[in-house]
C-alpha positions in Angstrom: 205.5 78.6 -1.2 203.9 79.2 2.2 200.2 79.9 2.4 198.5 80.6 5.8 194.8 81.2 6.2 192.9 82.1 9.4 195.5 80.3 11.5 194.8 80.3 15.3 196.5 78.7 18.3 194.7 78.9 21.5 195.9 78.1 25.0 193.0 78.1 27.5 191.8 81.7 27.3 194.8 83.1 25.4 195.2 83.3 21.6 198.9 82.9 21.0 198.2 83.2 17.3 194.9 85.0 16.5 193.3 84.3 13.1 196.3 85.3 10.9 196.6 85.0 7.1 199.7 85.6 4.9 201.6 84.2 1.9 205.4 83.9 1.3 206.3 83.7 -2.4 209.1 81.6 -4.0 212.6 83.0 -3.3 211.2 85.8 -1.1 212.7 86.6 2.2 210.0 87.7 4.7 210.7 88.8 8.3 208.2 88.1 11.0 208.8 91.0 13.4 207.5 91.5 16.9 208.3 91.6 20.6 208.9 88.6 22.7 205.6 86.7 23.2 204.0 88.2 20.1 203.4 84.7 18.5 206.3 84.4 16.2 207.7 81.1 17.5 204.3 79.6 17.8 203.6 80.4 14.1 206.8 78.8 13.0 206.3 75.7 15.1 202.9 75.2 13.4 204.4 75.7 9.9 207.2 73.2 10.7 204.8 70.6 12.0 206.1 70.7 15.6 202.8 71.9 16.9 199.1 71.6 15.8 196.9 74.6 15.3 193.6 75.2 17.0 192.0 76.4 13.7 192.8 77.5 10.2 194.9 76.0 7.5 198.5 76.2 6.2 200.4 74.7 3.3 204.2 74.7 2.7 205.4 74.0 -0.8 201.9 72.8 -1.6 201.7 70.3 1.2 199.2 70.6 4.1 201.0 71.0 7.4 198.3 69.0 9.3 197.7 66.1 6.9 201.1 65.7 5.1 203.7 66.6 7.7 206.4 64.2 6.4 206.4 65.9 3.0 206.4 69.3 4.6 209.5 68.4 6.7 211.4 67.3 3.6 210.9 70.7 2.0 212.0 72.9 4.9 215.1 73.6 6.9 214.1 74.7 10.4 216.4 76.5 12.8 214.7 76.8 16.2 215.6 79.5 18.7 217.4 77.1 21.0 219.5 74.8 18.7 219.4 71.1 19.7 222.8 69.5 19.1 224.6 66.3 20.1 227.2 67.8 22.3 229.5 64.8 22.4 230.0 64.6 18.6 232.5 66.5 16.5 231.0 69.1 14.2 231.8 67.2 11.0 230.6 64.0 12.6 227.3 65.6 13.6 226.7 67.0 10.1 227.5 63.6 8.6 225.0 62.0 11.0 222.4 64.6 10.1 223.0 64.1 6.3 222.4 60.4 6.7 219.2 61.1 8.6 218.0 63.4 5.9 218.7 60.7 3.2 221.3 62.6 1.3 222.9 60.2 -1.2 226.3 58.9 0.0 228.2 60.5 -3.0 226.8 64.0 -2.2 227.3 64.1 1.6 230.8 65.4 1.7 230.1 68.0 -0.9 227.1 69.2 1.0 228.9 69.2 4.3 231.8 71.2 2.9 229.4 73.7 1.4 227.6 74.2 4.7 230.8 74.5 6.7 232.0 77.1 4.3 228.9 79.2 4.0 228.4 79.3 7.8 232.0 80.0 8.5 232.7 77.0 10.8 235.4 75.2 8.8 238.0 76.1 11.4 236.0 74.2 14.1 234.8 71.2 12.1 237.0 68.8 14.1 236.0 70.2 17.5 233.6 68.6 19.9 230.3 70.5 19.6 229.9 70.8 23.4 233.1 72.8 23.6 231.9 75.5 21.2 230.7 78.9 22.2 227.0 79.6 21.9 227.6 81.6 18.7 229.4 78.7 17.0 226.7 76.3 18.1 224.1 78.6 16.4 226.1 78.4 13.2 226.4 74.6 13.4 222.6 74.6 13.7 222.3 76.7 10.6 224.7 74.4 8.7 222.4 71.5 9.7 219.4 73.5 8.5 221.0 73.8 5.0 222.5 70.3 4.7 219.7 68.8 2.6 219.4 72.0 0.4 215.7 72.7 1.3 213.5 74.9 -0.8 212.3 76.8 2.3 214.2 78.0 5.3 212.3 78.8 8.5 214.7 80.6 10.9 213.7 81.5 14.5 215.9 84.2 15.9 218.9 83.1 13.9 221.4 85.6 15.3 220.6 85.2 18.9 223.7 84.8 21.1 226.1 85.8 18.3 228.8 88.6 18.6 228.6 91.6 16.3 231.0 90.1 13.7 229.1 86.8 13.7 225.8 88.6 13.3 227.1 90.4 10.2 228.3 87.1 8.8 225.0 85.3 9.4 222.9 88.3 8.0 224.9 88.2 4.8 224.5 84.4 4.6 220.7 84.7 5.0 220.7 87.5 2.3 222.6 85.2 -0.1 220.4 82.2 0.7 217.4 84.3 -0.2 218.5 84.3 -3.8 217.7 80.6 -4.2 215.6 79.7 -1.2 212.3 81.0 0.3 213.1 82.3 3.7 210.8 83.1 6.7 212.8 84.8 9.4 211.5 85.7 12.9 213.2 88.3 15.0 212.6 91.1 17.5 215.8 92.9 16.2 214.5 95.6 14.0 217.6 96.3 11.9 217.8 92.6 11.1 214.7 92.6 8.9 215.6 95.9 7.3 218.9 94.5 6.2 217.9 91.0 4.9 214.1 91.0 4.2 212.1 91.8 1.1 208.9 92.2 3.1 208.1 92.4 6.8 205.1 91.3 8.8 204.6 93.0 12.2 202.9 90.7 14.7 201.6 91.9 18.0 199.6 90.0 20.6 199.1 87.1 18.1 197.8 89.3 15.3 199.4 90.6 12.1 199.0 94.4 12.4 201.0 95.4 9.3 202.5 93.6 6.3 204.5 95.3 3.5 207.9 96.4 2.4 209.7 98.8 4.8 209.4 101.6 2.2 205.7 101.1 1.8 205.1 101.0 5.5 206.8 104.4 5.8 204.5 105.8 3.1 201.4 104.5 4.9 202.3 106.3 8.1 201.9 110.1 8.5 205.6 110.9 8.1 206.5 114.0 6.2 210.1 114.8 5.5 211.8 115.4 8.9 215.1 117.1 9.5 217.6 117.4 12.3 219.4 120.7 12.8 222.2 122.0 14.9 222.0 125.8 15.2 223.8 128.4 17.3 221.5 131.1 18.9 218.6 131.5 21.2 216.9 128.1 21.3 213.4 129.4 22.1 213.5 132.1 19.4 214.8 129.7 16.8 212.0 127.2 17.7 209.4 129.9 17.3 210.8 130.9 13.9 210.9 127.3 12.6 207.4 126.6 13.9 206.1 129.4 11.7 207.2 127.7 8.5 204.5 126.4 6.2 204.7 122.6 6.1 206.2 122.2 9.6 204.1 120.2 12.0 206.2 120.4 15.1 209.6 121.5 16.4 211.4 120.1 19.4 214.8 121.2 20.7 217.5 120.5 23.3 220.8 122.2 24.2 223.9 120.6 22.6 227.1 122.1 24.0 227.2 125.8 22.8 224.5 125.2 20.3 221.0 123.7 20.0 219.7 120.5 18.3 216.3 120.8 16.7 214.0 118.0 15.3 211.7 119.5 12.8 208.8 117.3 11.7 207.1 118.0 8.3 203.4 117.7 7.9 203.1 116.3 4.4 204.9 115.0 1.3 206.7 118.2 0.5 210.4 118.9 1.2 210.8 121.5 4.0 214.5 121.8 3.9 214.7 124.9 1.6 212.2 126.8 3.7 214.0 125.9 6.8 217.3 127.0 5.4 215.9 130.4 4.2 214.3 131.0 7.7 217.7 130.4 9.4 219.5 132.7 7.0 216.9 135.4 7.3 217.2 135.5 11.0 221.0 135.4 11.0 221.3 132.2 12.9 224.4 130.0 12.5 223.6 126.7 11.0 226.1 124.0 11.8 224.4 121.0 10.4 221.2 119.9 8.6 220.4 116.3 7.9 217.4 114.4 6.7 215.8 112.1 9.3 214.4 108.9 7.9 211.8 107.1 10.0 213.2 103.9 11.4 211.6 100.5 11.8 211.5 101.2 15.5 209.3 104.2 14.9 207.2 102.2 12.4 206.7 99.4 14.9 205.9 101.9 17.7 203.3 103.8 15.6 201.6 100.7 14.3 201.4 98.9 17.6 200.4 102.0 19.5 197.7 102.7 16.9 196.4 99.1 17.4 196.3 99.5 21.2 194.4 102.8 20.9 191.9 101.3 18.5 191.2 98.4 20.9 190.8 100.9 23.8 188.3 102.9 21.7 186.3 99.8 20.9 186.1 98.9 24.6 185.2 102.4 25.7 
């Protein structure tokens, strides 16, 4: 549904988007993940025909974003980071106005508006002046507008920004449900967000895509053996030395935790080190309070990938 090839956006001497290529398949939810300033919003503005690229090509639903922008806009629902609304209109009036602009047939308008009010959780404020709403409610009105014409593709730029925790959970579930019948490209710098709602993630840093896969496959690509967190009573230094001598253990770090010690044991490969760790603790008569498996997080994936990218650039310039 979305095909991007060698896309570049240059501002004077800065490449905001640097020769990126990717595809988003039908009914797939893909997260564009990166820190602020990484190039996420610029990429989305190009795909939604708000901004021209310097080089490269892109098609959305088979239409070229540079030569066929009107058809592209008919296929997409775009939620920008800062939602533009008419603040003097009531919510239902605004959505009716937008439905007319998007050429929704008269007989279908009320049904579509009711659907969008319901799915975004704003039925209770539909008669309220938009300008009196909180930022979170305005964000949801913007999402309702995005859905009003039932587009094939949703392009959402930081859709949960400004929402409270309950609203964030609601919108994440909405996006997850929408992904069953829409193609969704979602940008965010909030790592748990892509993990919860996306089928695949693209990590973008300094305008370049540095990784693209499912979260599970990204974990496999990194050097991450099975790691465990332990709470053990005893002499911390002695316990650390004992654990460090176990085959398959790459490193051990520890800190005092009340009357016990907390250890982070990193495995060196694919094998499960938990049985060996347990036997070591029993053999040395230490008191094990807790053992739990530690799964690498998206934060750690992002850190490892972007750090690796920086190190490689430094090596090339050395």
